[in-house]
N, C-alpha and C positions, 0 to 999 in steps of 0.2 A: 406882429401882424396876425390877422386871422386868415388862414390859408386853407382853401378847399382843394383836396387832392382826389381827383377821380381815379377809379381803378386801384384803390388802396389795398385790395386783396390780391392783386396780381404781382408778378415778380418785381417789376419796376417799383410799383407802389410800396410793397413791403420793404424794399431796400431803402426807399426814401424815408420810411418810418423808423428805420434802424439808424439813421443819421442824426446825431445829437444836435448839429447846427440847424437841422430842419425842425426837429420836434421841440426846440425851445420856443417855437412859435405856437400859437393856438391853432391846432390842426383839426379841420373837419374832414372826416373820412367815412362817409355813409356807405354801407354795403349796398349791393344792387337790390337787396330785399327791401331796403329803405328808400332808395332813390333809383328809379328806372330811367337811365339816360336816353332810352329810346322814346320817352314820352316828354315832349317839350313843356307841356303845362306843369308836369311834376317838377321839372327843373326850375321853372319860373317860381313856383310856390316855395321851393326849398331855398333858392337864393334870396327871395324877399324876406324869408323868416330868419335866415342866418347871417346875411349881409357880409360875405367874405371880402377882404381887401384884395385878394389875389387868388387866381385859380391855376393849378398845375394839372394839365390834362394828360394822364397816362393810361386811361381806360381803353380797352380795345379787345376785339376778338383776334387772337393770334395763333399761329401754328407754322409748321414747316411746309416743305414743298407739297408733300402728299395731301395735307389738310387743305392747303390753298387751292390746289388743282381740283379736288373733289367737291368743294363747296364755294366756288367763286362768287356766287350770288349773295350768300350770307356775309362773306368776308367784305364785300363791297357795301351792301346796304346797312349792315349793323355798324360798321366803323364810320361810314359817312353820316348816318343819322345821329350817332352819339356825339361826334365832334361838331357837326353843324348845329345841333340843338344846343349844345353847351356854349359854343361861341356866340350864337345869336342871343341866347338868354342872358349871358354875361354882359354883352353890349347893351341890351335893353335895360338892365338893372344898373348901368353906370359903373361896372367894375372895371377899373382902369388898367390892371395888370393881369396878363394872361400868358402863361408859358405852355405852349403846345409841344409835346414830345412826339415827333414824327418817326419816320423810318427811312433808312437808306434804300428801301425798295422804290422810293419815289424817283430815283435816278434812272436815266435811260439804260437799256441793256447794252452790254459790251461797248460801253462808251470810253472816252479817253480817261485813263486813270493816272493819278488820283482824281477823284470826282470833286469838282468845285461847286460851290453853291449856285453859281450862275448857269450850271449845266441842267438845272431843273427845266423840264418840258422842252428840251432841245432835240429829242428823238424818241422813238417808240420804247415802250416799257417792256420789262421781262414778262413774257406771257404766263409763266407759272404762277405769278402773284399779281397779275395785272389789277384785279378787282380790289385787293387790299391797297395797292399803290395809288389807284385813282381816288379812293376814299381819303387817304392821307394827304394827297395833293389838294383836294378840295378844301380841307381844313387849313392847310398851310396858306393857300391863297386867300381865304377868308381873313385870316389874321393879318396878312399883308395889306389887304384892302382897308380894313378898319384902322390900322396904324397910319396909313397914308391919308385917309379921308376924314378922320376924326381927331383933331388936336387933343393931346393929353392922354390918348389911349395907347398903351404899349402892349401890343399883342405879338408875341415873338415865338419863334420856333427853333427848337433843337432838333437836329437830324443825327441821332446816335448811329454808330455802326452796329453790327450784330452784337447782341448782349447775351450773357450767361451768368449763372451764379446761384446764390442762395434763393430759395423759393421758386426755382425753375420747375418746369414740368418734365418729368422723366418718362416719356412715352415715345417709343420708337416710331409710332405712326403719326403722332400729332405735335411733337415737340421740335425745337430747333436742333441744329446738328450736335453741339457739344453735350447737352444732357442726354440726347438719344444715343450717342456713341458711348457715354459713360454707362448707361444701362445695358447696351448691347454687349460691351466688353465685360462688364460685371457678370452678366448672365453666362457669357462664355467661360469665364473663370470658374464659376460655380458648377457649371455643367461639364467642365473640362473639354470644351469643343476645340478641335485642332485648327479650325479656320473661321474667319469672319469676313463677310462680304462688304465691300465698299462700292457705292454707286459711282459710276464713271471710272476714270483712270487715276483719280486722286491728285491730279495736278491743278485743279480749280483752286483759286486762292480766296480766302476770306479773312476779314478783320473782326475779331471777336474781343470785346472788352468786358471785364468783370463788372457786374451791375452796381456794386457799391461805389465804383469809380464814377459812374454816371450820377449817383446820388450826391457825391461830393461836388460835382460840377453844378448840379441844380442848387445846392446849398450856397455856393458862391454867387450864382445868378440872383437868388433871392435878396442877397445883401447888396448887389451891385447891378440892379436891373436896368437902369438907364444906360449903362455901358454895354449891355448885351447887344450883339448885332441882331438885325431883324430876322435873319435865317443864319444858323451857324451849325456846321458839322461838329460832332463830338466823337472823338475816336482816338486811336493809337497813332496813326500816321504811318503804320506799316502793317503787313499781313503775313499770313502763313498759308502753306498749301494744306489741302484736306489730308494728304498723307502725314504731314507734320502734326496736325492735331491728333490723328489716330495714333501715331507713334508716341506722342507725349502722354496720352491717356493710357496707352498700353504699358508704358513704363511705370506710371504711378499706381496702376492697378496690378502690376506684376503679372501681366498675361504673357504666356509662353508660346501661344500659337502664332499663326501667320494670317496675312490678309490676301484675299482674292478679289478680283475686280469684275464688276458687271457693267460693261460699257453700254448696254442697251437701255439703262435707266437714266432719267433726266437728272441733271446736276445744277440747272439754273445758269446764272452768269458765270463766265470763266474767271472773272475778277471783279471785286467791288470794294475798292480801297478809297477811303475818304481823304480829301485834301484838308489838313487841319491848320492852314495858315491863319485864318481868322481866330480860331481857338487859341493858338499860340500867342498871337498879338494881344488877345484878351487876357492872357496870363494864367492859363490852367493847363495841366497835363495829368494823365492817369498815373497811378502809383503801383498798381498790382500787376505782377508779371504773369505770363501764361501758366507757368508751373505753379505758382502760388494760388492763382485763381481756380485751376482745375483741382488741386489738392483740397481747397476749401469747399468747392462744389461737391467733390466726392464725399467728403466727410458729412456734408449736409445730406447727400443722397443716402448714405448708410443710415442716418437717423430716419429718413423717409421710409426706407425699406423696413427697418425695425418697427416703425409705427404701424406698418401695414400687416405685420405678422400677427 
């Protein structure tokens, strides 16, 4: 098949492009300099010229709690425009297969865990990433409407748990938790700092999956798209506390210092664990353990640091 992958330069996109079961297909991967997803007409022209059989949408403006809280307007508008433009253009050009990669931020805050797909829109969102979540919800619902109202169109959504891995962003202010903590502890080792601050009390729980596992799930979906549920969680089915993530990274980086807690800082939802019953029934599960994933991510980070020197 000819498959258009949006966001091919991001962490998820790059992991997709490292999966041989995906790259055996004819892959279209235009950079943002070639295709501006914020411009609907540019997308229409591109799809008319290239005629893909399938679209995998993983482009987006992403960041951690600090970045989301600081720039809610752009997190909403840019993510909503990119997704809505792409879905609408795909529908108008008769592209029958569309896989939308969403986010677990679309689930209600502090809701019943594990989070089932039917819990979408059942309660208020987490305020620290509300703009991003609303944008992702809009795209998810568009895909549902098209699949329901237009026979032959299969527009489906994966809701992955939190991700980390190769090609992640290692920036304490703008990245997600695991890469930010890797950099924080690495800097503490290099600078021989005796203490590292953790936001909150460390008891909040998160489900982080290595990004190459998501790529393997997408590869299976490409080959079995008719069997993919309309909306499906993709995750581990279990989680760890923030303290456990810090301790695992501390061990791998051989940091000898201690942790202190800043309970005045925001931590987001206390728990965000996905229910993976649909995923299990569909017949897929991740393969990379937390220790393996963090070790591989750390090795990638070391290369990233050396490139910056």
